[in-house]
C-alpha atoms as one frame of an Amber mdcrd trajectory, in Angstrom:
protein
   4.293  -4.782   5.653   2.634  -6.439   8.546  -0.981  -5.580   7.982  -1.720
  -3.773   4.708  -3.129  -0.291   4.982  -6.529  -0.517   3.304 -10.018   0.730
   4.016 -12.083  -1.927   5.775 -15.641  -2.577   4.615 -18.191  -2.066   7.362
 -19.118  -5.743   7.540 -15.589  -6.572   8.722 -15.333  -3.963  11.459 -16.398
  -6.382  14.177 -13.606  -8.706  13.093 -10.966  -6.015  13.462 -12.073  -3.573
  16.214 -12.996  -4.330  19.813 -16.356  -3.032  21.018 -15.027  -1.869  24.365
 -11.803  -0.796  25.995 -10.363  -1.933  29.332  -8.102   0.221  31.453  -4.957
  -1.811  32.171  -2.755   0.666  33.941  -2.642   4.298  35.060   0.475   6.403
  35.343   1.018   7.737  38.865   3.436  10.486  39.898   5.167   9.311  43.070
   7.903  10.860  45.176  11.000   8.656  45.438  10.745   6.078  48.201  13.230
   6.050  51.069  13.193   9.804  51.719  10.649  12.333  52.847   9.374  14.780
  50.292   8.923  18.432  51.157   5.168  19.034  50.727   5.871  22.511  49.416
   8.121  21.278  46.622   6.982  17.719  45.906   4.454  18.800  43.272   7.221
  20.536  41.353   9.198  17.307  41.012   6.384  14.948  40.091   6.001  14.042
  36.418   2.932  15.396  34.713   0.370  12.581  34.319   0.041  11.329  30.763
  -3.629  12.296  30.600  -2.860  15.872  31.583  -0.024  16.133  29.074  -2.351
  14.828  26.400  -5.143  17.287  27.150  -2.658  20.149  27.345  -1.662  19.566
  23.720  -5.039  20.729  22.489  -5.303  23.751  24.745  -1.717  24.998  24.491
  -1.023  24.462  20.789  -0.716  27.845  19.081   1.192  27.210  15.856  -0.151
  28.905  12.700  -2.289  27.113  10.122  -2.955  24.286  12.573  -5.988  23.532
  14.730  -6.056  20.662  17.214  -9.685  19.648  17.609  -9.355  16.910  20.219
  -6.776  15.320  22.486  -7.765  12.407  24.698  -6.274   9.442  26.497  -7.454
   6.036  25.320  -7.076   3.213  27.844  -5.260   0.036  27.000  -7.401  -2.731
  25.524  -6.562  -6.310  26.444  -8.769  -7.624  23.636  -6.975  -5.907  20.750
  -3.622  -5.469  22.491  -3.798  -1.691  22.102  -1.594   0.137  24.599  -2.602
   3.251  26.498  -2.300   6.123  24.036  -2.801   9.839  23.669  -4.903  10.393
  20.549  -4.775  13.824  18.923  -6.978  14.902  16.013  -6.598  18.143  14.118
  -6.576  19.989  10.826  -3.812  21.658   8.863  -4.636  24.547   6.524  -1.610
  25.497   4.399  -3.914  27.825   2.421  -7.454  29.202   2.553  -9.131  26.177
   0.968  -7.112  23.249   2.322  -8.292  21.353   5.384  -5.998  18.384   5.854
  -7.315  16.103   8.574  -4.678  14.406  10.729  -4.738  11.936  13.606  -1.750
  11.167  15.830  -1.484   8.461  18.447   1.244   8.602  21.069   1.675   5.456
  23.197   2.640   6.052  26.809   5.222   3.268  26.495   7.122   4.755  23.537
  10.023   3.244  21.595  11.209   6.750  20.565  10.186   6.224  16.942   7.295
   7.444  14.814   5.658   5.991  11.708   3.379   7.522   9.094   0.713   5.213
   7.678  -0.581   5.469   4.123  -4.076   5.359   2.658  -5.772   3.296  -0.025
  -7.659   4.049  -3.224  -8.435   7.764  -3.372  -8.989   8.018   0.383  -6.824
   8.632   3.394  -6.815   6.429   6.453  -7.137   7.643  10.038  -8.542   4.453
  11.571  -7.223   3.137  14.852  -7.211  -0.477  13.674  -4.792   0.451  10.876
  -2.410   1.922  13.460  -2.663  -0.926  15.975   0.247  -3.107  14.757   2.642
  -0.165  15.058   1.193   1.077  18.356   1.552  -2.368  19.916   5.273  -2.203
  19.058   5.594   1.157  20.809   5.634   3.392  17.731   3.885   6.742  17.690
   1.702   6.908  14.577   0.660   9.568  12.062  -2.312   9.374   9.681  -4.115
  11.774   7.353  -7.324  11.942   5.342  -5.180  13.575   2.584  -7.380  16.667
   2.576 -10.860  15.178   2.173 -13.065  13.270   4.568 -14.242  10.631   2.077
 -13.501   7.144   3.372 -14.770   5.111   0.403 -11.679   4.104  -1.594 -13.074
   5.075  -5.008 -14.932   8.263  -4.041 -13.413  11.154  -6.013 -16.235  13.678
  -5.768 -13.862  15.868  -3.762 -11.596  16.322  -6.811 -14.130  18.509  -8.636
 -15.588  21.864  -7.580 -19.327  22.549  -7.759 -18.868  24.358 -11.076 -17.084
  21.343 -12.556 -13.596  22.837 -12.407 -10.706  20.934 -10.802 -10.217  21.291
  -7.065  -6.562  22.124  -7.608  -5.597  22.629  -3.965  -7.427  19.447  -3.006
  -5.597  17.541  -5.723  -2.269  18.908  -4.513  -3.098  17.950  -0.924  -3.917
  14.430  -2.047  -0.991  14.208  -4.452   1.848  15.150  -2.116   1.230  17.937
   0.391  -0.918  16.198   3.013   1.559  13.481   4.011   4.403  16.000   4.266
   2.361  18.419   6.379   1.213  15.500   8.548   4.831  14.515   9.119   6.126
  17.963  10.024   3.337  18.516  12.540   3.621  14.976  13.883   7.269  15.379
  14.777   6.536  18.722  16.472   3.712  17.205  18.509   5.839  14.218  19.489
   8.557  16.545  20.742   6.011  18.527  22.746   4.351  15.452  24.243   7.432
  13.351  24.965   9.946  16.137  25.473  12.158  14.917  22.623  12.035  14.423
  18.888  11.614  10.899  17.533  14.952   9.149  17.103  13.745   7.577  13.834
  10.857   8.294  11.482   9.333   5.734   9.123   6.534   5.505   6.580   4.574
   2.404   5.644   1.913   1.991   2.975   0.612  -0.107   0.128  -1.155   0.864
  -3.117  -1.969   4.563  -2.673   0.093   4.396   0.498   2.972   2.948  -1.510
   2.793   5.891  -3.893   2.821   8.254  -0.920   6.008   6.604   0.282   7.648
   7.031  -3.116   6.614  10.697  -3.180   8.261  11.213   0.187  11.545   9.674
  -0.986  11.559  11.755  -4.175  10.167  15.081  -2.993  10.810  15.229   0.772
  14.005  13.200   1.333  14.450  14.408   4.926  10.991  13.400   6.155  11.684
   9.712   6.823  14.659   7.539   7.707  12.987   4.484   6.224  10.066   3.861
   3.872   8.137   0.673   3.058   6.281   1.187  -0.232   4.201  -1.773  -1.374
   2.498  -2.141  -4.774   2.642   1.628  -5.345   0.045   3.295  -7.577   2.738
   5.654  -8.779   1.735   6.245 -12.407  -1.123   5.932 -14.896  -0.448   2.326
 -15.889  -2.897   1.022 -13.275  -5.824   2.948 -14.765  -4.963   1.930 -18.304
  -4.344  -1.726 -17.442  -7.562  -2.054 -15.461  -9.572  -0.260 -18.123  -8.314
  -2.440 -20.958  -8.575  -5.738 -19.089 -12.122  -4.947 -17.997 -12.928  -4.123
 -21.634 -11.989  -7.692 -22.570 -14.669  -9.141 -20.319 -17.292  -6.595 -21.420
 -17.539  -8.256 -24.821 -20.747 -10.159 -25.453 -20.828 -13.563 -23.707 -17.227
 -13.091 -22.544 -17.623 -13.384 -18.777 -16.751 -16.669 -17.097 -18.654 -18.581
 -14.437 -16.920 -19.517 -11.178 -16.364 -23.124 -12.362 -14.867 -21.786 -15.589
 -12.507 -19.483 -13.663 -11.410 -22.492 -11.624 -11.004 -24.474 -14.845  -8.691
 -21.843 -16.353  -6.673 -21.640 -13.143  -6.223 -25.411 -12.984  -5.086 -25.555
 -16.607  -2.591 -22.714 -16.159  -1.146 -24.342 -13.033  -0.886 -27.704 -14.771
   1.113 -26.074 -17.551   3.493 -23.879 -15.547   3.402 -24.523 -11.789   6.394
 -26.857 -11.700   8.779 -24.603 -13.624  10.283 -23.292 -10.364  10.993 -26.795
  -9.081   7.958 -27.012  -6.806   4.376 -27.966  -7.618   2.865 -25.832  -4.866
  -0.138 -24.088  -6.407   1.829 -20.955  -7.374   3.380 -19.978 -10.694   6.499
 -18.196  -9.458   7.518 -16.978 -12.915   4.261 -15.909 -14.581   6.059 -13.885
 -17.244   7.709 -17.120 -18.438   4.405 -18.974 -18.721   2.930 -18.919 -22.224
   0.007 -21.309 -21.719  -2.793 -20.606 -24.240  -6.438 -20.936 -23.118  -7.282
 -21.972 -26.680  -6.883 -25.550 -25.474 -10.049 -25.127 -23.381 -12.229 -24.245
 -26.383 -15.510 -26.142 -26.339 -16.155 -28.537 -29.187 -18.714 -27.092 -31.572
 -18.466 -23.653 -29.917 -20.960 -24.520 -27.150 -19.953 -23.163 -23.732 -20.061
 -25.175 -20.516 -18.438 -25.303 -17.085 -15.790 -27.705 -18.416 -14.784 -25.628
 -21.457 -14.847 -22.086 -22.896 -16.728 -20.500 -25.773 -14.803 -18.649 -28.524
 -15.755 -15.308 -26.929 -14.489 -16.461 -23.542 -11.230 -17.780 -24.974 -10.680
 -14.438 -26.712 -11.394 -12.548 -23.477  -8.932 -14.630 -21.459  -6.257 -14.286
 -24.143  -6.773 -10.519 -24.141  -6.632 -10.362 -20.339  -3.235 -12.092 -20.385
  -1.841  -9.857 -23.157   0.179  -6.667 -22.861  -1.157  -3.635 -24.764   1.038
  -1.314 -26.837   0.612   2.165 -28.262   1.209   3.129 -31.891   4.951   3.334
 -31.216   5.111  -0.184 -29.837   5.569   0.901 -26.226   3.771  -1.184 -23.609
   1.138   0.962 -21.910  -0.778  -1.803 -20.130   0.270  -5.180 -18.797  -1.764
  -8.365 -18.844  -2.783 -10.480 -15.875  -0.429 -13.135 -14.553  -1.220 -16.708
 -15.479  -1.996 -18.509 -12.244  -3.703 -15.477 -10.686  -7.177 -16.283 -12.037
  -8.838 -17.027  -8.678  -7.906 -13.575  -7.395  -7.838 -11.508 -10.587 -10.673
 -12.728 -12.807 -13.521 -12.173 -10.294 -12.434  -8.543  -9.889 -12.666  -7.839
 -13.598 -15.871  -9.829 -14.036 -17.517  -7.304 -11.711 -16.182  -4.206 -13.474
 -18.195  -2.285 -16.046 -18.467   1.278 -17.279 -20.728   2.201 -14.370 -18.663
   0.588 -11.641 -17.517   2.626  -8.664 -13.896   2.030  -9.617 -14.329   3.243
 -13.195 -16.305   6.279 -12.053 -13.679   7.123  -9.458 -10.762   6.831 -11.851
 -12.408   8.827 -14.602 -13.652  11.580 -12.297 -10.132  11.911 -10.943  -8.685
  11.865 -14.453 -11.075  14.588 -15.576 -10.221  16.806 -12.625  -6.525  16.215
 -13.157  -6.713  17.445 -16.712  -6.744  14.733 -19.316  -9.565  13.642 -21.621
 -12.293  11.244 -20.557 -14.890  11.770 -23.292 -14.262   8.211 -24.379 -16.409
   5.226 -25.247 -14.004   3.085 -23.239 -12.484   1.655 -26.408  -8.882   0.491
 -26.393  -7.685   3.342 -28.614  -9.365   6.003 -26.484  -7.934   4.649 -23.242
  -4.428   4.598 -24.731  -4.920   8.141 -26.054  -5.894   9.386 -22.601  -2.788
   7.704 -21.197  -0.602   9.625 -23.667  -2.345  12.885 -22.781  -1.644  12.545
 -19.053   2.024  13.406 -19.573   1.073  17.035 -20.154  -1.571  17.177 -17.454
  -2.017  18.344 -13.900  -2.266  14.645 -13.031   1.352  14.086 -13.976   2.587
  17.056 -11.959   0.749  16.259  -8.732   0.215  12.502  -8.704   2.885  10.631
 -10.628   5.832   9.506  -8.505   8.258   8.219 -11.130  11.252  10.532 -10.635
  14.229   8.119 -10.714  16.575  10.575  -8.987  16.738   9.454  -5.351  20.172
  10.947  -4.753  19.083  13.339  -1.997  17.281  10.549  -0.163  20.359   8.323
  -0.470  22.637  11.156   0.716  20.414  11.447   3.801  21.089   7.712   4.333
  17.396   6.945   3.949  16.249   3.405   3.204  13.521   2.606   0.673  12.058
  -0.895   0.662   9.858  -1.453  -2.381   7.786  -4.599  -2.754   5.184  -5.924
  -5.181   3.059  -9.049  -5.562   3.562 -10.872  -8.857  -0.162 -11.748  -9.048
  -1.285  -8.128  -8.562  -4.528  -7.659 -10.476  -4.812  -3.877 -10.008  -1.254
  -2.636 -10.370   1.035  -4.757 -12.551   4.510  -5.254 -11.062   6.423  -4.554
 -14.287   6.351  -0.719 -14.033   7.860  -0.841 -10.540  10.574  -3.227 -11.719
  11.355  -0.834 -14.585  11.381   2.134 -12.197  13.701   0.347  -9.778  16.280
  -0.390 -12.463  16.154   3.174 -13.768  16.362   4.629 -10.254  19.525   2.684
  -9.450  21.201   3.917 -12.629  20.070   7.556 -12.488  20.664   7.930  -8.760
  24.227   6.643  -9.033  24.881   9.107 -11.859  23.554  11.992  -9.748  25.527
  10.899  -6.702  28.716  10.762  -8.764  28.011  14.251 -10.106  27.600  15.452
  -6.511  30.934  13.870  -5.506  29.187  11.447  -3.188  30.652   8.004  -2.588
  27.282   6.510  -1.691  25.511   4.012  -3.957  21.811   3.687  -4.655  21.842
  -0.042  -3.935  22.849   0.763  -0.349  19.539   2.526   0.205  16.999   1.096
  -2.248  15.832  -2.501  -2.562  12.940  -4.146  -4.415  11.366  -7.397  -3.264
   8.784  -9.433  -5.151   6.135 -11.643  -3.561   5.198 -14.741  -5.550   1.499
 -15.496  -5.876   0.427 -12.322  -4.058  -2.310 -10.116  -5.469  -2.875  -6.441
  -4.639  -1.235  -5.788  -1.247  -2.722  -8.947   0.252  -4.542 -12.038  -0.870
  -3.855 -14.334  -3.764  -2.265 -17.764  -3.491   1.043 -16.632  -1.982   1.973
 -15.485   1.530   1.658 -11.700   1.820   2.061 -10.869   5.522   5.417  -9.795
   6.919   6.646  -7.390   9.572   7.701  -4.484   7.406   8.445  -2.186  10.320
  10.842  -4.709  11.835  12.609  -5.098   8.485  12.998  -1.381   7.774  13.969
  -0.605  11.381  16.707  -3.240  11.336  17.989  -1.901   8.011  18.065   1.697
   9.236  19.610   0.871  12.597  22.222  -1.641  11.396  22.848  -0.436   7.850
  22.648  -4.042   6.621  20.348  -4.397   3.629  17.770  -7.187   3.933  18.424
 -10.106   1.598  15.411 -12.257   2.460  12.052 -11.581   4.109   9.842 -14.418
   5.325   6.131 -13.918   4.666   3.164 -15.925   5.904  -0.443 -16.250   4.824
  -2.649 -13.457   6.213  -4.701 -14.160   9.341  -8.325 -15.181   8.765  -9.729
 -11.663   9.166  -7.353 -10.261   6.569  -8.021 -13.154   4.194 -11.728 -12.421
   4.556 -10.968  -8.774   3.802  -9.295  -9.715   0.523 -12.257 -11.816  -0.511
 -14.790  -9.137   0.452 -12.919  -6.142  -0.936 -11.490  -7.703  -4.075 -14.053
 -10.421  -4.803 -11.385 -13.127  -4.704 -12.255 -16.806  -4.751 -10.807 -18.870
  -1.875  -7.157 -19.734  -2.430  -6.101 -23.350  -2.760  -2.753 -22.999  -0.984
  -2.603 -23.942   2.729  -2.963 -21.444   5.580   0.338 -22.660   7.026   2.371
 -21.788   3.927   5.350 -19.450   4.306   7.650 -18.195   1.577  10.665 -15.923
   1.309  10.268 -12.610  -0.453  13.391 -12.299  -2.567  15.254  -9.228  -3.810
  14.566  -8.711  -7.490  15.446 -10.429  -9.822  15.803 -13.458  -7.541  12.896
 -15.823  -6.896  12.344 -18.493  -4.226  13.551 -21.891  -5.428  12.777 -25.164
  -3.697  15.990 -26.772  -2.462  14.586 -30.252  -3.059  14.134 -31.336   0.546
  11.413 -30.927   3.144   7.905 -29.522   3.152   6.743 -27.236   0.366   4.893
 -25.188   2.977   7.989 -23.933   4.811  10.059 -20.934   3.695  13.240 -22.458
   5.130  13.174 -25.035   2.334  13.405 -22.334  -0.341  16.421 -20.289  -1.364
  16.491 -16.970  -3.200  18.364 -17.183  -6.473
């Protein structure tokens, strides 16, 4: 993924964005040396300066339902590494009420490829710092606000009209239309600016951005040659899981202190860390760990930093447990044992009035399923069942397992998920992946195609990684390089080496998610393995180096 696509809190902006920009080079149109140029014709043969081409985009663009509001050259910045780019901002209006904001950035030194970048939470993402890693590599970039200008991840006020009715067109823009419209216009603009269409088109996103990538593969199979979809929020399980886990810690006297969270984490690691052959501070197989926090119960029921009260033990047990509906189907997954330093603080801060809860329930209400609930377990499960017949399901859910058209187009879909994810449990994506392989192959056979789903779709899991970044495990890898190599060579990746995030991104995880500092070293690297394989220590060398682990 490289750098995850998430909204940055204001206090971290100085860590990620340079205050000034320095002009590094200017394109000059020069007549060929070694021969005299006819002064009457030389101007006809000179290339148009990049700045003039950029400005001309705004003034000459006449396509319907599209308004380009600004086009400007941004100088290269030696501090951030940003190249010289043409930045274009505009709005797309597929109907009378939609105003989809888009931002495109075209580097002067172009690699002939373009990448769409996803958003996070319920917001889009048009920030330059989110586009920088791709721009530095020479990619043109595409970003959208998904139809509303809100930048706070959990702000869903846009989903409801003033009279309380759903903003249907806004929900559709957010659900699937905005990214597609962004992509169509982006390719047209790239052709106009560069004089040729992009040779390859990619999409990269995590969380909401991961869902957007899955939507593209399912609904618009010709939009992208390759898609990186991390920890996708592609169904309602995230809302249900978060709601029910937060309920566990809302019980009286159930919340844990920081020392108690660290106590639980240490006990879980002591019980299960070595099961993968390496005592490295990460439980690689959390679903195989059955450690019971009952062993931390305080004698006499008195709570302290070195033990847990009965209410706290019950809360931790509930947080680890899967939840089932009346038919026995799992509708919410518990937290991974070993993830406590990254997951527990998040849920300790949640309550019925939290911004996250308000955002989810406002969105749920607008999308058409019941929210007149007292936040009890039964009510949350009931609202989950109701979503299958709702507007939410039609515009937001991205669980169609038929990827046959995308596979026929020779597209590549790289899915990945952290096994410590505290917001979006990895199990639903694993289930989707297995179903997609089976259903897609059936559809391809019915269409007399010799292609196989496994040639185009691959799922990787990241041990110890929480939501998109953070956690104990390494979460940073160059997703664009991986997907580009797969698309260009046709060889499916079998191993991806990830490293710990740089300090600024680690600080982002702590600030945005409330995580406690991880105990694993900054120098740690690990392979991401194709599911169902996991990294196994080969018995020799440092536990910090990915080369000493094999996927099996």
